[in-house]
N, C-alpha and C positions, 0 to 999 in steps of 0.2 A: 349794543352796538352792532352795526350792519356789518356781515362779512358775505360776500359775493358767493364764495364757495360753499355756503351753507344752502344754497338753491340750487336746485336740478337746473340743467341748460334751458330744457324747456320752459320752466319757471321764470328763467332770467330773460328768455325771448319775450315772453308774455309781459314783463316790465317793461322790456325795450319798447314794444309796441303801445302800451300805455303811455309813455312818455312822448312818444311820437305821434299819437293820435291827433292832437291839435294842428300840426304842422301837416300831417297827411290829408286833413280834412280841406285844407286850401290847395292840393296838388292835384293834376290829374295824369301825372306822369313821372318818374324818376327812378332813382335807385336807393333802396335802404341796403346800409352795409352795417355790418357787425364783426368787429374782431374779436377773436377769441385766443385766449392765453391760458394754458392749463385748465381748459374745459370752462372758462368763467369769461363771461363777456366784458370787455374792457371799453374800447371806444365804439361808438355806434352812432348813427346819424343817416342824412338823405342827402343825396347828391341829385340836384334837380336844376332845371331853369325856370325859376318863378315867373318870368316875363318872357313874351314872344313878341318879337317885332314884325310887322307885315305893312307895305307901303308907307314906311316912314313912322308909324304908330306903334306904340309899345302897349301890349295889353297883357292883363293877367288871366289866367283861365277862368272861364266861366263858372266852372264848379270844381270842387275837388273830391276825393271819396267820401261817400256817404259811411255813417256808422256800420251800416251792415257791409259794405265792401270791406272797411277796416277791419272788421270782424272776420270776414271770409280770407283775407290778407294774412292776419295774423295766426288763424288756423292753419292754413297752408304753410306758413313758415315753420311752425311747431312741427307740424307733421313730417315736413321736408328733412328734420333732423334725424329721421330713420334712416336716411341716406348717408350720413356722416359716419365713417368707418375709421377706427383705428387711428385717428389723429387728434391732437389735443391743441394745437396751435394754428391759427391761421384765420381766413374771413369767409363770411358768406355774404353772398351780393344777392339782393331780392331786385329785379327790374319789374316794375309795374306800370301799367297803363290803361285807361279807360278806353275801352272800344265797344261802340253800339251799346252804351250803357253797362256793360260788364266790365269786370275788372279782369286783366290778363297779367299773370305773373309768372316769371321765369327764375328760376334759383341756379345760382353758380357758387360752387364750394372752391376753395382755394386754400389747400393744406400747406402748412409751413413747418419745415424740419430744421434742426440745428446740428451742424457736423460736430460739434463739440459733446453733445449728450449721446450722439452716435458712437463715437469714440470710447465712452465709456462702457458700452455694451460689446464692442469689438476691440478689445485691447491690441496691442502691438503683437504679442504672443501668438494670436489667433489670425495674424494679417496673412500668413503663408495659406491657410485653410481658407479664407476667404477668397483670397487672389486665385487661387485654383479652382475655384467655383465659376469664375468669370471669364477663364481663359480656356 
């Protein structure tokens, strides 16, 4: 049986890009998103506009990402995990576009925290200590 938590986050991201590679090969721009919960990838996918309209005509991109560009994209995405600090829940967005035959990629991290789990770490008896730190 496959258990996501048995794989490291970089390995899970590698699997994400293998799943998305066929779709990426037909796109020249978009955003890959990865939702993370307990340091495990949950939902992932691509936000994109597959068709562009101009002068009343709808056209698909002339070409999508090449295998080489997908490999570079995957490597950069995995490397970007080095900048993920101290959070286990959130999303990562990788915006990509082809510019002058080169792939351009921006990463955006969104950390999510849950107040209920924070209240476990800061019980009511410690509230006065915490409150004094902020006043």
